[in-house]
All heavy atoms as an XYZ file, in Angstrom:
675
protein
N      12.663     19.291     -8.397
C      12.182     19.494     -9.729
C      12.507     20.936    -10.147
O      12.345     21.884     -9.382
C      10.691     19.284     -9.789
C      10.139     19.432    -11.163
S       8.353     19.432    -11.400
C       7.768     18.154    -10.309
N      13.002     21.096    -11.351
C      13.266     22.383    -11.940
C      12.034     23.206    -12.146
O      11.092     22.727    -12.757
C      14.041     22.184    -13.247
C      14.403     23.469    -13.983
C      15.391     24.277    -13.179
C      14.953     23.114    -15.336
N      11.973     24.430    -11.610
C      10.809     25.296    -11.820
C      11.104     26.163    -13.036
O      12.171     26.725    -13.222
C      10.624     26.166    -10.643
C      10.280     25.415     -9.421
C       9.845     26.278     -8.257
N      10.526     27.511     -8.157
C      10.302     28.448     -7.164
N       9.392     28.104     -6.219
N      10.890     29.590     -7.113
N      10.187     26.208    -13.935
C      10.225     27.060    -15.141
C       9.148     28.121    -15.139
O       8.121     27.921    -14.497
C      10.155     26.203    -16.425
C      11.265     25.227    -16.573
C      11.318     24.528    -17.894
C      10.007     24.000    -18.318
N      10.060     23.216    -19.578
N       9.383     29.196    -15.855
C       8.338     30.275    -15.846
C       6.990     29.762    -16.317
O       5.981     30.219    -15.825
C       8.838     31.414    -16.758
C       9.812     32.304    -16.076
N       9.528     33.077    -14.963
C      11.168     32.468    -16.303
C      10.629     33.704    -14.608
N      11.614     33.370    -15.386
N       6.959     28.802    -17.294
C       5.627     28.383    -17.753
C       4.942     27.461    -16.767
O       3.840     26.997    -17.023
C       5.756     27.696    -19.158
C       6.541     26.424    -19.166
O       7.280     26.148    -18.276
N       6.358     25.662    -20.260
N       5.523     27.247    -15.600
C       4.864     26.501    -14.532
C       4.259     27.504    -13.500
O       3.829     27.091    -12.435
C       5.875     25.565    -13.836
C       6.291     24.446    -14.639
O       5.487     23.984    -15.486
O       7.450     23.964    -14.510
N       4.301     28.805    -13.824
C       3.863     29.812    -12.883
C       2.540     30.457    -13.334
O       2.378     30.709    -14.506
C       4.986     30.926    -12.780
S       4.537     32.232    -11.619
N       1.692     30.750    -12.437
C       0.409     31.428    -12.716
C       0.621     32.818    -13.258
O      -0.245     33.368    -13.915
C      -0.467     31.475    -11.496
C      -1.157     30.177    -11.165
C      -2.241     30.416    -10.062
N      -2.894     29.259     -9.673
C      -4.013     28.860    -10.155
N      -4.627     29.586    -11.055
N      -4.571     27.736     -9.767
N       1.742     33.409    -12.977
C       2.000     34.813    -13.414
C       2.569     34.869    -14.792
O       2.795     35.987    -15.357
C       2.995     35.500    -12.494
C       2.417     35.594    -11.041
O       1.283     35.943    -10.857
N       3.273     35.312    -10.066
N       2.778     33.754    -15.454
C       3.355     33.760    -16.782
C       2.328     33.590    -17.892
O       1.409     32.804    -17.835
C       4.345     32.533    -16.871
C       5.043     32.463    -18.206
C       6.184     33.208    -18.429
C       4.661     31.527    -19.187
C       6.894     33.098    -19.617
C       5.336     31.469    -20.371
C       6.471     32.247    -20.590
N       2.445     34.432    -18.922
C       1.587     34.398    -20.092
C       2.478     34.091    -21.306
O       3.392     34.822    -21.610
C       0.831     35.752    -20.343
C      -0.032     35.632    -21.588
C       0.056     36.109    -19.147
N       2.191     33.029    -21.960
C       3.038     32.550    -23.120
C       2.843     33.488    -24.334
O       1.755     33.806    -24.668
C       2.623     31.108    -23.545
O       2.835     30.233    -22.401
C       3.498     30.643    -24.678
N       3.970     33.829    -24.915
C       3.925     34.618    -26.176
C       4.259     33.677    -27.308
O       3.606     33.649    -28.349
C       4.978     35.769    -26.146
C       5.089     36.459    -27.489
C       4.543     36.763    -25.065
N       5.332     32.842    -27.171
C       5.668     31.831    -28.148
C       6.422     30.695    -27.458
O       6.389     30.660    -26.254
C       6.468     32.428    -29.345
C       7.754     33.040    -28.959
O       8.373     32.592    -27.910
O       8.321     33.982    -29.631
N       7.076     29.842    -28.213
C       7.705     28.671    -27.587
C       8.878     28.967    -26.635
O       9.222     28.139    -25.822
C       8.154     27.611    -28.635
C       6.962     27.096    -29.367
C       9.213     28.221    -29.550
N       9.470     30.179    -26.783
C      10.613     30.492    -25.938
C      10.455     31.617    -24.935
O      11.305     31.791    -24.055
C      11.810     30.793    -26.842
O      11.546     31.967    -27.584
N       9.376     32.388    -25.047
C       9.237     33.552    -24.178
C       7.781     33.819    -23.818
O       6.898     33.287    -24.419
C       9.915     34.730    -24.780
C       9.287     35.226    -26.023
C      10.074     36.403    -26.644
C       9.619     36.770    -28.024
N       9.874     35.820    -29.029
N       7.657     34.720    -22.825
C       6.328     35.080    -22.393
C       6.408     36.421    -21.649
O       7.452     37.050    -21.578
N       5.289     36.775    -21.024
C       5.230     38.049    -20.288
C       4.853     37.732    -18.891
O       3.937     36.930    -18.626
C       4.144     38.956    -20.900
C       4.604     39.366    -22.362
C       3.967     40.225    -20.066
C       3.538     40.083    -23.118
N       5.519     38.392    -17.929
C       5.148     38.272    -16.527
C       3.924     39.111    -16.218
O       3.991     40.345    -16.529
C       6.351     38.614    -15.604
S       5.988     38.633    -13.851
N       2.865     38.579    -15.682
C       1.674     39.366    -15.349
C       1.977     40.355    -14.258
O       1.274     41.430    -14.218
C       0.559     38.437    -14.938
C       0.034     37.667    -16.045
C      -1.130     36.759    -15.556
N      -1.432     35.798    -16.572
C      -2.487     34.984    -16.568
N      -3.314     35.083    -15.579
N      -2.650     34.173    -17.554
N       2.853     40.092    -13.376
C       3.161     41.008    -12.266
C       3.885     42.263    -12.741
O       3.571     43.351    -12.361
C       4.019     40.303    -11.229
C       3.289     39.308    -10.376
C       4.114     38.777     -9.219
N       4.576     39.962     -8.387
C       5.825     40.502     -8.433
N       6.775     40.010     -9.187
N       6.141     41.509     -7.646
N       4.958     42.041    -13.515
C       5.824     43.149    -13.908
C       5.631     43.679    -15.323
O       6.038     44.790    -15.617
C       7.317     42.694    -13.795
O       7.594     41.637    -14.818
C       7.716     42.207    -12.412
N       5.071     42.815    -16.188
C       4.857     43.208    -17.568
C       6.090     43.038    -18.417
O       6.108     43.332    -19.595
N       7.192     42.437    -17.808
C       8.406     42.211    -18.515
C       8.343     41.014    -19.401
O       7.644     39.995    -19.127
C       9.542     41.987    -17.465
C       9.860     43.223    -16.705
O       9.507     44.325    -17.155
O      10.476     43.062    -15.641
N       9.043     41.044    -20.504
C       9.242     39.905    -21.425
C      10.283     38.998    -20.811
O      11.376     39.496    -20.449
C       9.650     40.430    -22.790
C       9.613     39.427    -23.929
C       8.114     39.007    -24.174
C      10.164     40.032    -25.198
N      10.003     37.720    -20.628
C      10.973     36.800    -20.017
C      11.060     35.525    -20.780
O      10.114     35.100    -21.499
C      10.578     36.465    -18.524
C       9.070     36.101    -18.466
C      10.830     37.621    -17.620
C       8.634     35.702    -17.081
N      12.224     34.919    -20.790
C      12.462     33.619    -21.395
C      11.979     32.514    -20.524
O      12.121     32.584    -19.250
C      13.919     33.388    -21.718
C      14.567     34.439    -22.664
C      16.047     34.209    -22.800
C      13.896     34.403    -24.022
N      11.344     31.502    -21.033
C      10.762     30.436    -20.303
C      11.823     29.685    -19.415
O      11.493     29.404    -18.241
C      10.085     29.320    -21.211
C       8.832     29.942    -21.790
C       9.765     28.077    -20.458
C       8.197     29.093    -22.858
N      13.046     29.491    -19.889
C      13.992     28.693    -19.162
C      14.960     29.481    -18.212
O      15.873     28.925    -17.699
C      14.850     27.923    -20.182
C      14.039     26.837    -20.854
O      13.013     26.403    -20.287
O      14.395     26.412    -21.932
N      14.604     30.764    -17.972
C      15.455     31.510    -17.005
C      14.944     31.258    -15.614
O      13.875     30.725    -15.370
C      15.403     32.972    -17.340
O      14.021     33.429    -17.320
C      16.043     33.299    -18.691
N      15.738     31.635    -14.603
C      15.377     31.442    -13.190
C      14.107     32.157    -12.835
O      13.790     33.273    -13.261
C      16.534     31.957    -12.290
C      17.800     31.118    -12.398
O      17.722     29.963    -12.715
N      18.928     31.763    -12.116
N      13.273     31.464    -12.016
C      12.032     32.073    -11.524
C      12.358     32.961    -10.361
O      13.335     32.948     -9.723
C      11.015     30.983    -11.084
O      11.626     30.177    -10.080
C      10.630     30.125    -12.301
N      11.412     33.851    -10.060
C      11.598     34.809     -8.965
C      10.903     34.319     -7.675
O      10.269     33.302     -7.654
C      11.006     36.200     -9.384
S       9.247     36.284     -9.465
N      10.938     35.124     -6.659
C      10.402     34.799     -5.358
C       8.865     34.862     -5.366
O       8.239     34.389     -4.433
C      10.940     35.706     -4.252
C      10.513     37.168     -4.381
C      11.370     38.012     -5.306
O      12.335     37.471     -5.940
O      11.178     39.223     -5.350
N       8.300     35.346     -6.418
C       6.802     35.455     -6.553
C       6.244     34.317     -7.354
O       5.082     34.319     -7.729
C       6.429     36.763     -7.224
C       6.838     37.949     -6.413
N       6.235     38.337     -5.231
C       7.890     38.855     -6.596
C       6.860     39.394     -4.730
N       7.898     39.688     -5.515
N       7.013     33.260     -7.569
C       6.575     32.074     -8.293
C       5.394     31.443     -7.629
O       5.393     31.223     -6.392
C       7.714     30.999     -8.316
C       7.329     29.721     -9.042
C       7.462     29.603    -10.378
C       6.886     28.650     -8.321
C       7.122     28.392    -11.033
C       6.549     27.468     -8.968
C       6.692     27.335    -10.302
N       4.302     31.245     -8.351
C       3.081     30.670     -7.871
C       2.777     29.464     -8.788
O       2.474     29.628     -9.958
C       1.874     31.616     -7.929
O       2.238     32.779     -7.147
C       0.641     31.008     -7.247
N       2.907     28.248     -8.234
C       2.771     27.014     -9.078
C       1.434     26.913     -9.727
O       0.393     27.085     -9.087
C       3.068     25.836     -8.193
C       3.153     24.551     -8.981
C       3.566     23.362     -8.168
O       2.715     22.792     -7.487
O       4.789     23.064     -8.146
N       1.458     26.620    -11.004
C       0.273     26.384    -11.776
C      -0.122     24.914    -11.707
O       0.736     24.034    -11.856
C       0.578     26.766    -13.223
C      -0.484     26.688    -14.262
C      -1.623     27.674    -13.914
C       0.011     26.975    -15.618
N      -1.390     24.605    -11.392
C      -1.753     23.182    -11.340
C      -1.601     22.537    -12.692
O      -2.198     22.936    -13.709
C      -3.230     23.266    -10.941
C      -3.426     24.573    -10.322
C      -2.452     25.472    -11.002
N      -0.783     21.599    -12.756
C      -0.589     20.729    -13.929
C      -0.602     19.258    -13.519
O      -0.319     18.942    -12.346
C       0.772     21.044    -14.613
C       0.854     22.375    -15.303
C       2.169     22.566    -16.007
C       2.266     23.873    -16.727
N       3.512     23.959    -17.486
N      -0.839     18.405    -14.439
C      -0.927     16.945    -14.094
C       0.359     16.491    -13.419
O       0.317     15.689    -12.416
C      -1.233     16.125    -15.320
S      -2.895     16.272    -15.925
N       1.532     16.968    -13.856
C       2.818     16.472    -13.248
C       2.917     16.897    -11.793
O       3.706     16.270    -11.068
C       3.977     17.003    -14.051
C       4.146     18.546    -13.912
C       5.323     19.044    -14.729
C       5.528     20.529    -14.634
N       6.654     20.952    -15.422
N       2.160     17.809    -11.337
C       2.176     18.267     -9.910
C       1.088     17.668     -9.043
O       0.883     17.996     -7.917
C       2.028     19.807     -9.866
C       3.129     20.482    -10.604
O       4.250     20.071    -10.641
N       2.780     21.602    -11.282
N       0.310     16.755     -9.663
C      -0.847     16.108     -9.017
C      -0.519     14.814     -8.369
O       0.319     14.040     -8.891
C      -1.987     15.894     -9.973
S      -3.438     15.206     -9.281
N      -1.053     14.546     -7.190
C      -0.816     13.272     -6.439
C      -1.334     12.067     -7.242
O      -0.838     10.962     -7.025
C      -1.450     13.354     -5.122
N      -2.285     12.260     -8.098
C      -2.884     11.151     -8.864
C      -2.124     10.797    -10.126
O      -2.415      9.806    -10.822
C      -4.325     11.440     -9.189
N      -1.156     11.637    -10.465
C      -0.350     11.419    -11.720
C       0.780     10.456    -11.488
O       1.548     10.604    -10.519
C       0.213     12.731    -12.243
C       1.096     12.581    -13.470
C       0.539     12.386    -14.730
C       2.474     12.630    -13.382
C       1.309     12.248    -15.869
C       3.270     12.457    -14.497
C       2.667     12.289    -15.704
O       3.475     12.089    -16.830
N       0.939      9.462    -12.363
C       2.020      8.524    -12.333
C       2.738      8.605    -13.683
O       2.120      8.415    -14.672
C       1.520      7.140    -12.048
C       2.700      6.112    -12.060
C       0.789      7.079    -10.726
N       4.016      8.910    -13.698
C       4.758      8.979    -14.935
C       4.854      7.604    -15.614
O       4.955      6.594    -14.926
C       6.174      9.538    -14.625
N       4.805      7.621    -16.917
C       4.875      6.375    -17.692
C       6.308      6.046    -18.092
O       7.250      6.700    -17.690
N       6.370      5.011    -18.866
C       7.697      4.589    -19.422
C       8.258      5.557    -20.454
O       9.462      5.698    -20.613
C       7.611      3.167    -19.995
C       7.319      2.142    -18.932
O       7.668      2.367    -17.769
N       6.679      1.139    -19.315
N       7.371      6.251    -21.169
C       7.785      7.185    -22.156
C       7.853      8.621    -21.495
O       7.145      8.828    -20.534
C       6.786      7.248    -23.305
C       6.738      5.940    -24.124
C       5.719      6.031    -25.234
O       5.600      7.081    -25.882
O       5.081      4.986    -25.474
N       8.678      9.474    -22.028
C       9.005     10.748    -21.410
C       7.810     11.671    -21.211
O       7.632     12.227    -20.143
C      10.061     11.441    -22.215
C      10.507     12.685    -21.551
C      11.596     13.435    -22.344
O      12.236     12.747    -23.182
O      11.870     14.545    -22.067
N       6.964     11.815    -22.205
C       5.853     12.847    -22.064
C       4.467     12.242    -22.010
O       3.541     12.762    -22.554
C       5.959     13.790    -23.281
C       7.209     14.650    -23.165
O       7.463     15.252    -22.131
N       7.956     14.731    -24.253
N       4.347     11.161    -21.279
C       3.062     10.549    -21.112
C       2.981      9.918    -19.748
O       4.016      9.369    -19.249
C       2.713      9.477    -22.223
C       1.246      9.141    -22.242
C       3.579      8.281    -22.166
C       0.363     10.099    -22.928
N       1.851      9.882    -19.133
C       1.686      9.289    -17.814
C       0.229      8.862    -17.646
O      -0.545      8.791    -18.621
N      -0.115      8.500    -16.433
C      -1.449      7.991    -16.150
C      -2.079      8.738    -15.038
O      -1.401      9.057    -14.057
C      -1.349      6.488    -15.711
O      -0.712      5.767    -16.770
C      -2.708      5.894    -15.524
N      -3.346      9.076    -15.187
C      -4.112      9.715    -14.081
C      -4.895      8.611    -13.381
O      -5.632      7.871    -13.935
C      -5.090     10.725    -14.667
S      -6.113     11.429    -13.355
N      -4.613      8.549    -12.062
C      -5.270      7.519    -11.255
C      -6.302      8.088    -10.282
O      -6.676      7.478     -9.318
C      -4.191      6.752    -10.492
C      -3.285      5.948    -11.381
C      -2.420      4.995    -10.667
N      -1.622      4.242    -11.624
C      -0.580      3.529    -11.335
N      -0.157      3.536    -10.077
N       0.025      2.830    -12.243
N      -6.833      9.264    -10.609
C      -7.847      9.931     -9.819
C      -9.220      9.207     -9.867
O      -9.933      9.230     -8.892
C      -7.977     11.361    -10.191
N      -9.487      8.583    -11.003
C     -10.782      7.902    -11.152
C     -10.550      6.383    -11.147
O      -9.372      5.956    -11.221
C     -11.367      8.304    -12.518
C     -11.785      9.744    -12.610
C     -12.466      9.982    -13.968
O     -13.690      9.738    -14.035
O     -11.785     10.397    -14.920
N     -11.641      5.666    -11.063
C     -11.491      4.196    -11.111
C     -10.866      3.695    -12.386
O     -10.112      2.764    -12.401
C     -12.858      3.557    -10.823
N     -11.257      4.319    -13.504
C     -10.681      4.005    -14.771
C      -9.481      4.909    -15.020
O      -9.677      6.122    -15.044
C     -11.716      4.237    -15.934
O     -12.934      3.550    -15.619
C     -11.224      3.787    -17.280
N      -8.279      4.333    -15.184
C      -7.092      5.137    -15.386
C      -7.079      5.647    -16.832
O      -7.434      4.938    -17.797
C      -5.880      4.304    -15.076
C      -5.805      3.920    -13.651
C      -4.567      3.087    -13.384
O      -3.738      2.851    -14.263
O      -4.435      2.667    -12.196
N      -6.578      6.910    -16.984
C      -6.506      7.519    -18.319
C      -5.091      7.999    -18.516
O      -4.424      8.438    -17.651
C      -7.452      8.717    -18.415
C      -8.889      8.354    -18.171
N      -9.705      7.803    -19.123
C      -9.661      8.453    -17.069
C     -10.891      7.549    -18.604
N     -10.910      7.967    -17.357
N      -4.662      7.944    -19.818
C      -3.365      8.540    -20.177
C      -3.511     10.032    -20.056
O      -4.541     10.625    -20.375
C      -3.003      8.183    -21.599
C      -2.560      6.735    -21.793
C      -2.414      5.791    -20.836
C      -2.237      6.169    -23.009
N      -2.022      4.598    -21.420
C      -1.906      4.799    -22.749
C      -2.250      6.602    -24.342
C      -1.514      3.934    -23.770
C      -1.859      5.681    -25.279
C      -1.517      4.380    -25.037
N      -2.402     10.705    -19.747
C      -2.400     12.159    -19.692
C      -0.972     12.628    -19.924
O      -0.007     11.858    -19.832
C      -2.947     12.707    -18.388
O      -3.084     14.098    -18.511
C      -2.086     12.349    -17.232
N      -0.851     13.906    -20.217
C       0.458     14.525    -20.429
C       0.874     15.257    -19.190
O       0.023     15.941    -18.524
C       0.368     15.528    -21.554
C      -0.015     14.839    -22.891
C      -1.297     14.938    -23.387
C       0.951     14.095    -23.588
C      -1.693     14.252    -24.511
C       0.541     13.447    -24.753
C      -0.715     13.541    -25.238
O      -1.070     12.900    -26.368
N       2.140     15.240    -18.751
C       2.566     15.904    -17.547
C       2.323     17.391    -17.599
O       2.072     18.026    -16.555
C       4.039     15.526    -17.403
C       4.450     15.025    -18.756
C       3.185     14.524    -19.433
N       2.425     18.016    -18.751
C       2.288     19.483    -18.870
C       0.869     19.941    -19.014
O       0.562     21.119    -19.091
C       3.078     19.966    -20.053
C       4.601     19.879    -19.901
C       5.172     20.806    -18.797
O       4.603     21.904    -18.659
O       6.080     20.371    -18.137
N      -0.130     19.020    -18.967
C      -1.531     19.365    -19.151
C      -2.026     20.261    -17.964
O      -1.760     19.909    -16.853
C      -2.358     18.097    -19.258
C      -3.893     18.317    -19.537
C      -4.080     18.882    -20.913
C      -4.630     17.023    -19.376
N      -2.684     21.342    -18.302
C      -3.142     22.214    -17.296
C      -4.277     21.581    -16.473
O      -5.193     20.951    -17.119
C      -3.725     23.510    -17.866
C      -2.709     24.274    -18.611
S      -1.484     25.003    -17.559
C      -0.491     25.849    -18.743
N      -4.220     21.617    -15.186
C      -5.247     20.977    -14.309
C      -6.042     22.006    -13.513
O      -6.590     21.692    -12.494
C      -4.612     19.976    -13.412
N      -6.121     23.227    -14.051
C      -6.746     24.301    -13.299
C      -8.201     23.999    -13.012
O      -8.763     24.327    -11.925
C      -6.630     25.603    -14.135
C      -7.383     26.742    -13.447
C      -5.187     26.012    -14.256
N      -8.898     23.342    -13.947
C     -10.337     23.073    -13.770
C     -10.614     21.584    -13.376
O     -11.753     21.205    -13.330
C     -11.119     23.372    -15.050
O     -10.639     22.638    -16.148
C     -11.020     24.886    -15.379
N      -9.575     20.838    -13.128
C      -9.758     19.452    -12.780
C     -10.284     19.261    -11.364
O      -9.667     19.720    -10.411
C      -8.454     18.663    -12.887
S      -8.551     16.961    -12.506
N     -11.441     18.593    -11.214
C     -12.016     18.385     -9.894
C     -11.205     17.472     -9.000
O     -11.364     17.503     -7.811
C     -13.417     17.848    -10.091
N     -10.365     16.585     -9.585
C      -9.627     15.632     -8.822
C      -8.170     16.050     -8.529
O      -7.446     15.339     -7.916
C      -9.553     14.304     -9.615
C     -10.890     13.711     -9.822
C     -11.697     13.099     -8.836
C     -11.685     13.665    -11.032
N     -12.876     12.675     -9.348
C     -12.905     13.005    -10.711
C     -11.454     14.137    -12.293
C     -13.855     12.876    -11.641
C     -12.433     13.964    -13.248
C     -13.608     13.253    -12.932
N      -7.800     17.249     -8.966
C      -6.382     17.749     -8.779
C      -6.122     17.840     -7.277
O      -6.809     18.435     -6.510
C      -6.201     19.063     -9.436
C      -4.742     19.538     -9.223
C      -3.696     19.132     -9.992
C      -4.468     20.487     -8.178
C      -2.412     19.554     -9.774
C      -3.160     20.894     -7.954
C      -2.178     20.440     -8.753
O      -0.883     20.862     -8.528
N      -5.029     17.192     -6.802
C      -4.546     17.296     -5.470
C      -3.062     17.467     -5.583
O      -2.331     16.629     -6.116
C      -4.810     16.013     -4.668
O      -6.220     15.764     -4.713
C      -4.433     16.200     -3.206
N      -2.498     18.571     -5.040
C      -1.141     18.816     -5.110
C      -0.318     17.756     -4.428
O      -0.675     17.303     -3.306
C      -0.808     20.216     -4.478
C       0.629     20.609     -4.691
N       1.601     20.371     -3.740
C       1.193     21.272     -5.703
C       2.740     20.894     -4.199
N       2.546     21.411     -5.375
N       0.822     17.374     -4.969
C       1.715     16.323     -4.447
C       2.214     16.803     -3.079
O       2.620     17.929     -2.879
C       2.890     16.013     -5.313
C       2.533     15.164     -6.466
C       3.800     14.894     -7.274
C       3.439     14.135     -8.521
N       4.616     13.836     -9.356
């Protein structure tokens, strides 16, 4: 899977194309190569309970008995059921 800066805990979004690295303070583009200090941010797409759907930007969370639709890019930092794949 392609790693992007907006998948890193050290990235702070400024707008749709760029952000700031918390480590260095540098302005960086989202789609450029990540560095060796990449720390994966918990998102639904990285969770063992997430199953991608037929449509590109929608999937299902199977962590609970009742399945719910979710977005792969949704932050799961506070999700009690998040389990890294």
